[in-house]
C-alpha positions in Angstrom: 0.3 31.0 -4.8 1.7 32.7 -8.5 5.9 32.8 -9.8 6.6 33.5 -12.8 6.7 30.7 -15.1 10.3 29.6 -15.7 10.8 28.9 -12.2 7.7 27.7 -11.4 7.7 24.6 -13.8 10.9 23.9 -13.6 9.8 23.6 -9.8 7.2 21.1 -11.1 9.4 19.0 -12.3 11.2 18.6 -9.9 8.3 17.8 -7.6 7.4 15.7 -10.6 10.6 13.5 -10.3 10.7 13.2 -6.5 10.5 9.9 -4.6 6.3 11.3 -4.1 4.4 11.4 -7.3 1.8 12.6 -5.6 4.1 16.2 -4.1 2.4 18.7 -6.4 -0.8 19.4 -7.0 -3.5 21.1 -9.6 -1.4 23.5 -11.2 -3.2 26.8 -13.9 -0.6 28.6 -15.8 -2.2 32.2 -17.8 -3.1 32.9 -20.5 0.2 34.4 -21.1 2.4 31.9 -19.7 3.6 34.7 -17.5 2.9 32.6 -14.5 2.3 29.5 -13.4 0.1 28.8 -10.3 0.5 26.1 -7.1 -2.4 25.6 -5.2 -1.3 25.2 -2.0 -3.9 24.4 1.7 -5.2 27.4 3.5 -3.0 29.3 5.9 -0.3 29.6 3.8 -0.3 33.0 2.8 0.6 33.7 6.5 3.8 32.6 6.6 5.4 32.5 3.0 8.1 35.1 1.8 10.0 33.3 -0.7 10.9 36.5 -3.3 9.5 37.2 -6.7 6.2 34.8 -5.7 2.8 35.6 -4.6 0.3 33.4 -2.4 -3.0 34.7 -1.8 -5.3 34.5 1.7 -8.3 32.9 1.4 -10.3 31.1 4.0 -10.3 27.9 3.0 -14.1 27.1 3.5 -16.0 25.7 1.1 -13.2 25.4 -1.4 -14.1 23.8 -4.7 -11.3 23.6 -7.1 -12.5 23.6 -10.7 -12.4 21.6 -13.6 -12.3 24.4 -15.8 -9.8 27.0 -15.4 -10.9 29.6 -12.6 -10.0 32.4 -14.1 -10.7 33.4 -18.4 -7.3 32.4 -20.3 -5.8 30.3 -17.9 -5.2 26.3 -18.8 -4.0 23.7 -15.9 -0.9 21.8 -16.6 -1.3 20.0 -14.0 -5.5 19.3 -13.8 -7.5 18.9 -11.1 -8.0 15.1 -9.4 -10.6 13.6 -7.2 -8.3 11.8 -5.6 -4.8 15.1 -6.0 -4.2 17.1 -2.9 -2.7 20.7 -3.4 1.2 20.9 -2.8 2.4 20.7 0.2 4.1 24.1 1.2 7.2 23.3 2.6 7.9 20.7 -0.3 6.6 23.1 -3.1 9.5 26.0 -1.4 12.2 23.4 -1.3 11.5 22.9 -5.4 11.0 27.0 -5.9 14.7 27.5 -4.3 15.9 24.6 -6.4 14.7 26.1 -9.6 16.0 29.4 -8.6 19.8 27.9 -7.8 19.4 25.5 -12.2 18.0 28.9 -12.7 20.7 31.5 -11.4 23.3 29.0 -12.7 22.6 28.5 -16.3 21.9 32.3 -16.8 25.3 32.6 -15.9 26.7 29.6 -18.4 26.0 31.9 -21.3 
């Protein structure tokens, strides 16, 4: 699931400050740092409708999270670990919504 970097970084901060430190799984950034990609469970794309984001559908079978970033020019913001789950879509949706509100409030203060 990809989002603009600004909103994604805010969401990562929100998730990492939450009570459940395991709330955010591996997160990729593209080479230009324009977008962040959150790894979410298979099946998430079917119901994903958050404006400004995109969720790619996969079958999820046999998917292994590589230690090296899967796309040329990308990098891990939060690298995968053996015990790191993917990000829960409901938790991510709430964090992205909160991040959007924070960004809008900050932009309106200018």
